[in-house]
N, C-alpha and C positions, 0 to 999 in steps of 0.2 A: 584473790589470795586466802581470804576465810572461804571460799567452794560456797557452790548452792544451801539454799534453806532449802526446809523440807517440803515448803510450802512449790518450788522450783521444780523439786523432787517428782510432787504429787503433778504439774502439768504436764513435767516431761512423760511421765508413765501413763497419762490420760491420752497425752497427743500420741506415742506409741501406741498404746489400744486402738486408736481409733485408724492409725493409717498402715497398721496391722489389718485389721477390722477391713477397712477397703482393699486387702490389697487380697482379702481371700474372696471375697466376695468377686470381684475382676479375676482371676483364676477360675471362681467355680464358674464363671459366663464363658468364659476362654476355655476348659478345659472340659464344663460339664459333667462332672463333678459335682451331686448337693450337699456331698458331706460334708463342704466347703463353708457354705453357707450356712450350714450349723455351727462349724468352728468360728465362725464370725460374730454369728450370735452368742455363742458364749462366750468369745473375748471379751465385747464388750459389756453383756453381762457382769465378767469379773472386774474390770473396770470401774465398772457401779458400784460392785459392793464394795471396790475400797477405800472412792471418796467417801463415800458415807461412811464408815466406818471411821477414817481418818478424820471426815470435819467432826464425828461425834464425839471423840477421844479428843477433839482439837478445842472442842467446849467447854471440855472440866478441867 
């Protein structure tokens, strides 16, 4: 009834980021497009930054 907590939303975001990166890697292999691997690395890097910023903010 109250909805998901911020930690639940962060977990979902990380899960979607990981799943998205895996999808891009599979597509890169299937289609032979190397740029999709770069997109996968970027998605993982952005998810990492979001987690670090969130946890630093939560410590305060």
